[in-house]
KEVEX-682573 format. One record per residue: residue number from 1; residue in one letter; y, z, x of N, C-alpha, C in turn. Coordinates in steps of 0.001 Angstrom, whole numbers. Last residue first. Layout:
<nodes>
<node NUM, 'A', <Y, Z, X>, <Y, Z, X>, <Y, Z, X>>
...
</nodes>
This chain:
<nodes>
<node 176, 'T', <85532, 105443, 66480>, <86635, 105892, 66217>, <87666, 104874, 65220>>
<node 175, 'G', <83363, 105097, 68172>, <83233, 105336, 66468>, <84473, 106098, 65501>>
<node 174, 'P', <84516, 105530, 71254>, <83332, 104558, 70526>, <83322, 105490, 69159>>
<node 173, 'L', <87815, 105323, 71385>, <86777, 106039, 71546>, <85445, 105798, 71210>>
<node 172, 'T', <89812, 102648, 72041>, <89374, 104051, 71741>, <88385, 104251, 72170>>
<node 171, 'G', <90869, 101226, 75388>, <90245, 101195, 74053>, <89843, 102532, 73512>>
<node 170, 'V', <91395, 101899, 78333>, <90766, 100562, 77358>, <90521, 100782, 76164>>
<node 169, 'Y', <94017, 103016, 80035>, <93741, 103186, 78520>, <92856, 102080, 78770>>
<node 168, 'L', <93464, 103594, 83321>, <93789, 102945, 82830>, <93194, 102653, 81509>>
<node 167, 'A', <94455, 105813, 86370>, <93929, 105772, 84697>, <94177, 104459, 83816>>
<node 166, 'S', <93930, 105952, 89867>, <94751, 105338, 88777>, <93427, 105726, 87321>>
<node 165, 'I', <94602, 107978, 92725>, <93711, 108097, 91383>, <94609, 107386, 90511>>
<node 164, 'S', <94492, 108208, 96240>, <95110, 107895, 95274>, <94190, 107719, 94138>>
<node 163, 'T', <94679, 107929, 99558>, <94266, 108261, 98532>, <95081, 108247, 97501>>
<node 162, 'G', <96275, 106775, 102254>, <96055, 106149, 101747>, <94954, 106808, 100574>>
<node 161, 'Q', <97329, 109843, 102767>, <97589, 108322, 103170>, <96631, 107585, 102753>>
<node 160, 'H', <96418, 112036, 102686>, <97041, 111735, 101619>, <97460, 110012, 102123>>
<node 159, 'A', <93145, 112396, 103829>, <93965, 112314, 104118>, <94822, 111805, 103124>>
<node 158, 'A', <90357, 115132, 104210>, <91126, 114054, 103022>, <92317, 113210, 102874>>
<node 157, 'S', <89406, 115736, 107035>, <89966, 115941, 106325>, <89767, 114982, 105257>>
<node 156, 'S', <87299, 118076, 109598>, <88369, 116724, 109265>, <88498, 116849, 107892>>
<node 155, 'T', <87652, 119874, 111964>, <88635, 120049, 110808>, <88691, 118435, 110303>>
<node 154, 'G', <84119, 121031, 112363>, <85328, 120352, 112746>, <85958, 120419, 111349>>
<node 153, 'A', <81064, 121478, 111977>, <82355, 122752, 112186>, <83586, 122111, 112703>>
<node 152, 'G', <78937, 120494, 108776>, <79696, 120482, 109974>, <80291, 121714, 110579>>
<node 151, 'G', <78311, 119820, 105531>, <78465, 120084, 106827>, <79064, 119773, 108291>>
<node 150, 'L', <79499, 118059, 103797>, <78365, 118529, 103592>, <77992, 119305, 104808>>
<node 149, 'K', <83282, 118445, 102310>, <82102, 117962, 103453>, <80527, 118457, 102943>>
<node 148, 'W', <84991, 117803, 99673>, <84240, 118385, 100631>, <83456, 117518, 101620>>
<node 147, 'A', <86828, 117075, 96719>, <86481, 116066, 98178>, <85984, 117215, 98671>>
<node 146, 'L', <88033, 115760, 93593>, <87624, 116566, 94488>, <87083, 115997, 95651>>
<node 145, 'I', <90565, 114218, 92265>, <89591, 113558, 92489>, <89617, 115242, 93826>>
<node 144, 'S', <91578, 114409, 88333>, <91465, 114520, 89723>, <90480, 114104, 90405>>
<node 143, 'L', <92743, 114496, 84907>, <91715, 113792, 85943>, <92266, 114018, 87282>>
<node 142, 'R', <93308, 116497, 82210>, <93600, 116294, 83745>, <92691, 115528, 84413>>
<node 141, 'T', <94366, 115327, 78763>, <92891, 115907, 79887>, <93344, 115562, 81060>>
<node 140, 'N', <96038, 115284, 76681>, <96833, 115852, 77584>, <95218, 116513, 79036>>
<node 139, 'P', <93839, 114944, 73562>, <94893, 114705, 74622>, <95181, 116037, 75608>>
<node 138, 'N', <90097, 114780, 74367>, <91562, 115703, 74098>, <92709, 115229, 74875>>
<node 137, 'T', <88139, 112865, 75236>, <88322, 113163, 74230>, <89744, 114321, 73662>>
<node 136, 'V', <87943, 110272, 77126>, <88346, 111310, 76897>, <88514, 111736, 75340>>
<node 135, 'E', <85217, 108509, 78861>, <85779, 108730, 77599>, <86623, 110124, 77689>>
<node 134, 'V', <85109, 106615, 81608>, <85448, 107687, 81402>, <86078, 107956, 79111>>
<node 133, 'R', <83934, 104435, 84046>, <84077, 105079, 82699>, <84352, 106028, 82299>>
<node 132, 'W', <85357, 104664, 87535>, <84344, 105098, 86884>, <84904, 104799, 85588>>
<node 131, 'Q', <84747, 103385, 90966>, <85258, 103572, 89665>, <84676, 104220, 88350>>
<node 130, 'Q', <86096, 104115, 94571>, <85515, 104427, 93223>, <85557, 104232, 92277>>
<node 129, 'P', <86402, 103784, 98313>, <86647, 103555, 96879>, <85830, 103668, 95582>>
<node 128, 'C', <87083, 105451, 101064>, <85947, 105352, 99933>, <86674, 105164, 98695>>
<node 127, 'T', <87821, 104291, 104254>, <88622, 104646, 103011>, <87087, 104314, 101956>>
<node 126, 'G', <87764, 106357, 107167>, <86763, 105265, 106381>, <87446, 105514, 105200>>
<node 125, 'S', <87952, 107215, 110286>, <88273, 107419, 109280>, <87595, 106026, 108635>>
<node 124, 'Q', <87493, 109424, 113536>, <86934, 108108, 113063>, <87894, 108292, 111844>>
<node 123, 'P', <88730, 110397, 116897>, <88810, 110543, 114623>, <88292, 109246, 114541>>
<node 122, 'Q', <85602, 109990, 117849>, <86626, 110467, 116730>, <87461, 110853, 117154>>
<node 121, 'A', <82373, 108999, 118964>, <83842, 108623, 119195>, <84531, 109301, 117666>>
<node 120, 'A', <79568, 108327, 118056>, <79579, 109386, 119017>, <81921, 109146, 119106>>
<node 119, 'A', <78650, 108181, 114623>, <78890, 107476, 115849>, <79659, 108558, 116973>>
<node 118, 'A', <78106, 108834, 112434>, <76989, 109273, 112874>, <77611, 108397, 114599>>
<node 117, 'M', <79368, 109643, 109436>, <79527, 109359, 109989>, <79358, 110058, 111521>>
<node 116, 'N', <78986, 108731, 105654>, <78774, 109228, 107294>, <79081, 108935, 108397>>
<node 115, 'I', <80385, 109256, 102872>, <80432, 108663, 103858>, <80093, 108862, 105331>>
<node 114, 'I', <79925, 109019, 99636>, <79704, 109941, 100928>, <79984, 108668, 102010>>
<node 113, 'Q', <81025, 109407, 96586>, <81122, 108471, 97600>, <81015, 109522, 98734>>
<node 112, 'N', <78519, 109592, 93813>, <79498, 110072, 94985>, <79863, 108894, 95267>>
<node 111, 'V', <78709, 109176, 90098>, <78368, 108426, 91388>, <79255, 109449, 92935>>
<node 110, 'A', <78061, 112131, 87823>, <78692, 110770, 88465>, <78392, 110757, 89919>>
<node 109, 'G', <76284, 113992, 87175>, <75812, 112952, 87428>, <76543, 111677, 87796>>
<node 108, 'T', <79311, 115650, 85809>, <77384, 115847, 86494>, <76913, 114400, 86302>>
<node 107, 'I', <82415, 116090, 87109>, <80920, 115484, 86489>, <79794, 115288, 86674>>
<node 106, 'R', <83969, 119052, 87796>, <83247, 118013, 88598>, <82318, 117208, 87158>>
<node 105, 'Q', <86633, 119979, 86559>, <85454, 120529, 86473>, <84451, 119110, 87094>>
<node 104, 'G', <89399, 120165, 86078>, <88812, 120535, 87418>, <87951, 120782, 87442>>
<node 103, 'N', <89834, 118318, 83792>, <90171, 119113, 83863>, <89499, 120444, 85065>>
<node 102, 'I', <86490, 116112, 85393>, <87913, 116432, 84379>, <88027, 117935, 84375>>
<node 101, 'A', <86816, 114403, 88306>, <86971, 115897, 87890>, <87556, 115457, 86821>>
<node 100, 'L', <85641, 112670, 90886>, <86285, 112964, 89514>, <85721, 114244, 89067>>
<node 99, 'Q', <84348, 112780, 94486>, <84353, 112946, 93038>, <85341, 113068, 91964>>
<node 98, 'G', <83606, 112529, 97784>, <84547, 112618, 96742>, <84395, 112302, 95279>>
<node 97, 'V', <82487, 113995, 100844>, <82441, 113733, 99569>, <83556, 113297, 98373>>
<node 96, 'M', <80931, 112836, 103868>, <82194, 113653, 103142>, <81930, 112721, 101730>>
<node 95, 'G', <77869, 114441, 106039>, <78167, 113398, 105461>, <79710, 113807, 104416>>
<node 94, 'F', <77919, 114467, 109587>, <77315, 114972, 108522>, <78728, 114336, 107207>>
<node 93, 'G', <78500, 112339, 111567>, <76977, 112574, 110972>, <77165, 113133, 109774>>
<node 92, 'L', <80682, 115380, 113071>, <79825, 113635, 113309>, <78451, 114079, 112950>>
<node 91, 'D', <81801, 117435, 112984>, <81323, 116719, 111787>, <80522, 115494, 111824>>
<node 90, 'G', <81681, 118143, 115832>, <80907, 119339, 115040>, <81067, 118374, 113385>>
<node 89, 'A', <83626, 117175, 117069>, <82881, 116442, 116936>, <81647, 117483, 116172>>
<node 88, 'G', <86407, 115931, 115222>, <85792, 117043, 115233>, <84598, 116606, 115809>>
<node 87, 'Q', <87367, 114547, 112075>, <87893, 115612, 113102>, <86869, 116091, 114177>>
<node 86, 'V', <87151, 112371, 110084>, <86284, 112855, 110548>, <87177, 113358, 112320>>
<node 85, 'V', <89143, 111109, 107019>, <89052, 111549, 108796>, <88196, 112018, 109092>>
<node 84, 'F', <89100, 109213, 104268>, <88358, 110301, 104903>, <88600, 110332, 106328>>
<node 83, 'M', <91007, 108453, 101669>, <90488, 108410, 102957>, <90274, 109856, 103676>>
<node 82, 'V', <89529, 107367, 98447>, <89610, 108490, 99423>, <89429, 108028, 100861>>
<node 81, 'V', <90699, 106469, 95320>, <90602, 105617, 97077>, <90602, 106867, 97196>>
<node 80, 'A', <89862, 105844, 91860>, <90059, 106343, 92650>, <89824, 105514, 94394>>
<node 79, 'N', <89993, 104782, 89051>, <89661, 104148, 89912>, <90488, 105497, 91369>>
<node 78, 'V', <89070, 104808, 85566>, <89443, 105567, 86435>, <89118, 104726, 87552>>
<node 77, 'L', <89133, 103330, 82052>, <88983, 102788, 83426>, <89868, 104054, 84703>>
<node 76, 'Y', <89262, 105060, 79342>, <89352, 104656, 80161>, <88817, 104264, 81518>>
<node 75, 'V', <89093, 105440, 75826>, <88002, 104966, 77001>, <89098, 104738, 77869>>
<node 74, 'G', <90375, 108558, 74559>, <90290, 107063, 74473>, <89536, 106742, 75793>>
<node 73, 'P', <93769, 110357, 73614>, <92457, 110322, 73993>, <91823, 108541, 73413>>
<node 72, 'V', <96465, 110729, 75781>, <96242, 110742, 74570>, <94047, 110080, 74727>>
<node 71, 'P', <97329, 111226, 78533>, <98216, 111929, 76944>, <97414, 111307, 76007>>
<node 70, 'V', <96337, 112375, 81395>, <96204, 111462, 80332>, <96309, 111707, 79106>>
<node 69, 'I', <97582, 113174, 84860>, <97363, 113404, 82993>, <97783, 112836, 81802>>
<node 68, 'V', <95714, 113065, 87456>, <96898, 112408, 86344>, <96636, 113370, 85385>>
<node 67, 'G', <95977, 113754, 90890>, <95543, 113796, 89445>, <96335, 113449, 88674>>
<node 66, 'A', <96793, 114162, 93622>, <95665, 113396, 93563>, <95010, 113379, 92381>>
<node 65, 'G', <97738, 116323, 94525>, <98609, 114969, 94293>, <97616, 114118, 93607>>
<node 64, 'P', <95298, 117127, 97184>, <96455, 117985, 96600>, <97137, 116702, 96334>>
<node 63, 'I', <92228, 117248, 95984>, <92631, 116585, 96868>, <94205, 116855, 96117>>
<node 62, 'E', <90028, 119982, 94458>, <91313, 118954, 94361>, <91861, 118629, 95198>>
<node 61, 'T', <87288, 120902, 96690>, <88465, 121230, 96189>, <89619, 119866, 95800>>
<node 60, 'P', <83869, 121859, 96920>, <84814, 121094, 96223>, <86157, 121460, 95633>>
<node 59, 'T', <82947, 123218, 100147>, <83425, 123495, 98680>, <84525, 122706, 97600>>
<node 58, 'G', <83182, 123209, 102628>, <81816, 123031, 101754>, <81982, 123193, 100593>>
<node 57, 'T', <85978, 121476, 103279>, <85120, 122307, 103581>, <83976, 122158, 102918>>
<node 56, 'L', <88767, 119359, 104944>, <87150, 119900, 104293>, <86188, 121066, 104732>>
<node 55, 'T', <91963, 119455, 104036>, <90728, 120248, 105417>, <89853, 120312, 104198>>
<node 54, 'L', <93853, 117444, 102564>, <93163, 118078, 102381>, <91998, 118549, 103896>>
<node 53, 'D', <97282, 116527, 102932>, <96176, 116125, 102999>, <95115, 117252, 102756>>
<node 52, 'A', <99489, 115461, 100023>, <99037, 116181, 101293>, <97615, 116094, 101635>>
<node 51, 'N', <99537, 114084, 97866>, <100964, 114382, 98399>, <100485, 115055, 100013>>
<node 50, 'A', <97886, 110865, 96927>, <98027, 112613, 97023>, <99230, 112816, 98185>>
<node 49, 'Y', <99050, 109593, 94004>, <99574, 109248, 95497>, <98797, 110836, 95600>>
<node 48, 'A', <98716, 108383, 90847>, <98864, 108988, 91775>, <98630, 109003, 93008>>
<node 47, 'L', <99202, 107025, 87491>, <98599, 106492, 88887>, <99924, 107609, 89799>>
<node 46, 'L', <98384, 104739, 84249>, <99019, 106207, 85453>, <98426, 106167, 86695>>
<node 45, 'L', <99728, 102420, 82638>, <98750, 102543, 83742>, <99721, 104135, 84489>>
<node 44, 'Q', <100283, 102570, 79416>, <100723, 102724, 80427>, <99871, 103260, 81588>>
<node 43, 'N', <99518, 102479, 76495>, <99243, 101089, 77287>, <99744, 101043, 78557>>
<node 42, 'A', <99058, 105011, 75197>, <98023, 104271, 75045>, <98369, 102725, 76222>>
<node 41, 'A', <101927, 105460, 74946>, <100583, 106570, 75588>, <99778, 105600, 75794>>
<node 40, 'T', <103572, 102699, 75306>, <103223, 103784, 74522>, <102332, 104472, 75274>>
<node 39, 'Q', <106491, 100497, 75126>, <105511, 101385, 76075>, <105197, 102738, 75403>>
<node 38, 'E', <106791, 97368, 74441>, <106792, 98869, 74396>, <106340, 99246, 74422>>
<node 37, 'I', <107965, 94580, 76200>, <106570, 95325, 75585>, <107261, 96986, 75445>>
<node 36, 'A', <110301, 92138, 75504>, <109711, 93320, 76452>, <108932, 93691, 75126>>
<node 35, 'D', <109115, 88728, 76916>, <109200, 89679, 75732>, <108851, 91177, 76422>>
<node 34, 'L', <110484, 86029, 78583>, <110334, 87226, 78687>, <110172, 88160, 77363>>
<node 33, 'A', <109196, 82383, 77192>, <110797, 83577, 77789>, <109848, 84787, 77423>>
<node 32, 'T', <107882, 80272, 77182>, <108375, 80083, 78234>, <109747, 81318, 78478>>
<node 31, 'G', <105757, 82109, 75370>, <105888, 80767, 75673>, <106749, 80834, 77083>>
<node 30, 'V', <106032, 85158, 76735>, <105763, 84529, 75034>, <106468, 82850, 75268>>
<node 29, 'L', <104903, 87404, 78996>, <105519, 86111, 79041>, <104940, 85447, 77555>>
<node 28, 'R', <106240, 90939, 78720>, <105447, 89725, 78587>, <105523, 88001, 78874>>
<node 27, 'F', <107333, 93422, 80630>, <107577, 92575, 80024>, <106204, 91565, 79783>>
<node 26, 'N', <108426, 96902, 81057>, <107507, 95965, 80985>, <107890, 94828, 80263>>
<node 25, 'R', <111001, 98209, 82578>, <110934, 97876, 81327>, <109588, 97437, 81875>>
<node 24, 'N', <113494, 99068, 84183>, <112677, 99680, 84445>, <111585, 99428, 83160>>
<node 23, 'L', <116550, 98341, 84671>, <115022, 97337, 84165>, <113523, 98106, 84642>>
<node 22, 'G', <118089, 99931, 85479>, <118184, 99293, 83682>, <117106, 98231, 83447>>
<node 21, 'I', <118415, 98564, 88328>, <119391, 99317, 87584>, <119204, 98937, 86337>>
<node 20, 'C', <117231, 97882, 91179>, <117009, 97717, 90399>, <117670, 98519, 89050>>
<node 19, 'E', <118807, 97401, 94770>, <118236, 98775, 93788>, <118747, 97445, 92240>>
<node 18, 'G', <119131, 95424, 96065>, <118226, 96124, 96722>, <117607, 97165, 95380>>
<node 17, 'Q', <121604, 93765, 96021>, <121154, 94477, 97116>, <120074, 95233, 97307>>
<node 16, 'S', <121719, 93318, 93504>, <121248, 91947, 93985>, <120758, 92281, 95329>>
<node 15, 'D', <123067, 95662, 92428>, <121814, 95476, 91753>, <120765, 93935, 92718>>
<node 14, 'Q', <125590, 95252, 93379>, <124811, 96070, 93622>, <123178, 96085, 93041>>
<node 13, 'P', <126853, 93117, 91441>, <126518, 92822, 93248>, <125118, 94148, 94348>>
<node 12, 'T', <124070, 93123, 88506>, <125857, 93179, 89067>, <125785, 93765, 90730>>
<node 11, 'L', <123199, 91732, 85640>, <123217, 92974, 87329>, <124645, 91896, 88022>>
<node 10, 'A', <123152, 92078, 82212>, <123711, 91238, 83595>, <123513, 92036, 84453>>
<node 9, 'P', <119744, 92351, 81309>, <121264, 93278, 81125>, <121563, 92555, 82753>>
<node 8, 'F', <117616, 90276, 79490>, <117982, 90784, 80723>, <119891, 91196, 80865>>
<node 7, 'K', <117107, 90199, 76454>, <117468, 89573, 77301>, <117371, 90902, 78233>>
<node 6, 'T', <113633, 89595, 74698>, <114672, 90098, 75139>, <115321, 89490, 76357>>
<node 5, 'P', <112891, 87330, 72336>, <112558, 87448, 73684>, <113684, 88138, 73831>>
<node 4, 'T', <110874, 87643, 69454>, <112133, 87481, 69792>, <112282, 87725, 70809>>
<node 3, 'T', <108285, 89180, 68708>, <108236, 87927, 69348>, <109633, 87470, 69576>>
<node 2, 'S', <107421, 92589, 68841>, <108833, 91775, 68666>, <108403, 90180, 69009>>
<node 1, 'M', <104930, 94501, 67198>, <105674, 93731, 68762>, <106431, 92656, 68099>>
</nodes>
């Protein structure tokens, strides 16, 4: 890593009007100067937002857009947030579940986030966060969020607004 500060490119009048052209880089503070950080597959934050609502059924289904591809093996901190929306009196009191999946397969024993809506009024919504420590052994592994409901006859959903997943590389696999 270089300790020589990287100079910012000259800004144009267009830049000062809200567009940052050519500044899509990461920097760290070295003394009083900014030093460019070379991005590698192992130091990027991966982030994806759901891009469509998922109407919940009793079958675990991937939330559209709520998935990232992890480029290199290692240990990752994975965070997910699911916005559940209860629609229809038939779903009141039933649990809504969100769970991490690796390459489409639910993680056995992973903590589920369940939101129970027992109140009489609807629609209701609730944001459920969860995080996991995940050991990824193969490159280009897909991490995604599955969602389903534990019963009911309503049209409850995992809303795309407020639903996301992120994965942050935190280190190499134990023993490597």
